[in-house]
C-alpha positions in Angstrom: -35.7 10.7 50.0 -36.7 10.4 53.7 -37.8 14.1 53.9 -40.4 13.7 51.1 -41.7 10.4 52.5 -41.9 11.9 56.0 -43.6 15.1 54.9 -46.3 13.0 53.1 -46.9 11.2 56.4 -47.1 14.4 58.3 -49.7 16.0 56.0 -51.8 12.8 56.2 -51.6 12.4 60.0 -54.5 14.7 60.9 -57.9 15.2 59.5 -59.0 18.8 59.4 -61.7 20.1 61.7 -64.7 22.0 60.3 -63.8 25.7 60.3 -66.8 26.6 62.4 -65.6 24.2 65.1 -62.1 25.8 64.8 -63.6 29.2 65.4 -65.2 27.9 68.6 -61.8 27.1 69.9 -60.7 30.7 70.0 -61.4 32.5 73.3 -62.4 36.1 73.4 -61.1 38.3 76.2 -62.7 41.6 76.9 -60.6 44.5 78.2 -57.3 42.9 77.1 -54.6 44.1 76.7 -56.1 47.4 77.8 -59.6 48.4 79.0 -62.1 48.7 76.1 -60.2 46.3 73.8 -61.0 42.8 72.8 -58.4 40.0 72.3 -59.0 36.7 70.5 -56.6 34.0 71.7 -55.5 31.6 68.9 -53.5 29.4 71.3 -56.2 26.8 71.4 -56.1 26.5 67.6 -52.3 26.2 67.7 -52.5 23.4 70.2 -54.8 21.3 68.0 -53.3 19.6 64.9 -56.7 19.2 63.2 -57.5 22.9 63.8 -54.1 23.9 62.4 -54.7 21.8 59.3 -58.2 23.3 58.7 -56.8 26.8 58.9 -53.8 25.9 56.7 -56.1 24.4 54.0 -58.5 27.4 54.1 -55.6 29.8 53.7 -54.2 27.9 50.8 -57.6 27.8 49.2 -58.0 31.6 49.6 -54.6 32.6 48.3 -53.3 29.9 45.9 -54.5 31.6 42.8 -53.0 35.0 43.4 -49.4 34.4 42.2 -48.0 35.7 45.6 -44.2 36.0 45.7 -43.8 37.3 49.2 -45.8 37.2 52.4 -45.2 40.1 54.7 -45.9 39.2 58.4 -46.4 41.8 61.1 -44.9 40.8 64.4 -45.6 38.2 65.8 -48.8 36.1 65.9 -48.9 36.1 62.1 -45.7 34.1 62.0 -47.3 30.8 62.7 -49.8 30.5 59.9 -48.0 32.9 57.6 -45.0 30.6 57.6 -47.1 27.6 56.7 -48.8 29.5 54.0 -45.5 30.6 52.5 -44.3 27.1 52.4 -47.5 25.9 50.8 -47.4 28.8 48.2 -43.7 28.4 47.6 -43.0 32.0 48.3 -40.8 34.0 50.6 -41.5 35.6 54.0 -40.6 39.1 55.1 -41.0 39.9 58.7 -42.2 43.4 59.8 -40.6 43.8 63.2 -40.9 46.4 65.9 -38.4 49.2 65.5 -34.8 48.3 66.5 -35.3 44.5 66.2 -33.7 44.0 62.8 -30.0 44.5 62.0 -28.7 46.2 58.9 -30.5 48.6 56.5 -34.2 48.8 57.2 -37.2 50.6 55.9 -39.4 52.0 58.6 -43.0 53.0 58.9 -44.7 54.9 61.8 -48.3 54.5 62.6 -50.9 54.8 65.4 -51.6 51.5 67.0 -55.2 51.7 68.2 -55.3 49.0 70.9 -52.2 50.5 72.6 -53.4 54.1 71.9 -49.9 55.1 71.0 -47.5 55.6 68.0 -45.6 52.5 67.0 -43.0 51.7 64.3 -42.4 48.7 62.2 -39.4 47.9 60.1 -38.5 45.5 57.3 -35.1 44.6 56.0 -34.2 46.7 52.9 -34.0 44.8 49.6 -36.3 41.9 50.6 -39.2 43.1 48.5 -39.1 44.6 45.0 -41.6 46.5 43.0 -42.3 43.4 40.9 -43.3 41.2 43.9 -46.9 40.3 44.5 -47.3 40.7 48.3 -49.7 39.3 50.8 -49.8 41.2 54.1 -51.0 38.5 56.5 -51.9 39.1 60.1 -53.9 37.1 62.6 -56.4 39.8 63.4 -58.0 42.8 61.8 -59.5 45.5 63.9 -58.9 49.0 62.7 -56.5 48.0 59.9 -53.9 50.6 61.0 -51.0 48.1 61.0 -51.7 46.7 57.6 -52.5 50.1 56.1 -49.2 51.4 57.4 -47.3 48.4 55.9 -49.3 48.9 52.6 -48.0 52.5 52.6 -44.4 51.2 53.0 -44.9 48.8 50.1 -46.2 51.7 47.9 -43.0 53.6 48.7 -41.0 50.6 47.4 -43.2 50.6 44.3 -45.1 47.4 44.8 -48.1 47.4 42.5 -50.1 44.3 43.7 -50.8 44.0 47.4 -53.3 41.7 49.1 -54.3 41.6 52.8 -55.4 38.5 54.7 -56.5 37.8 58.2 -57.7 34.9 60.3 -60.4 37.0 62.0 -61.9 40.4 62.4 -62.4 41.6 66.0 -64.2 44.9 65.5 -65.6 46.8 62.6 -63.7 50.0 63.4 -64.2 51.6 60.0 -62.1 49.1 58.0 -64.0 47.9 55.0 -62.9 44.7 53.3 -62.3 45.1 49.6 -61.6 42.7 46.8 -58.0 42.4 47.8 -58.7 41.7 51.5 -59.9 38.4 52.9 -60.8 37.2 56.4 -61.7 33.6 57.5 -63.9 34.6 60.4 
């Protein structure tokens, strides 16, 4: 099968960078998107195949032993690495989109988004997650944890019993304490 042969070539095409070198690729921007906030730009990682592979391998190492059945991805930077991780873990993806972006029946959660200093809403398509799923909420960054905690509340409404949270990096330590079910690379 050409697909299998080609995928093997793709995975062997790049050698992963050291994770500390990958971290150095990210740029930190103060006062963005609003004064007083910090923004880490992952675009330099996304433009470097060896960096992508290093992150992909680390995420697989972190999550491959958790029997995850769904990865819930808040809009939208999480889509890049979350999609690769889902393919590697052989599990499904559920997108948490801004209110009004998904058709059909949706489940909605409202929360206060700290960096915008305003109330926001996220929605997921109804029926995509069941109480028996083992869910990883994966986002690129962790600051206050408000987005993931809101999504966690939505999953509890569904009845999901096992929820993990994963992040590429933590920007500020704004009161969110990492527990045994949360992991961050940097």
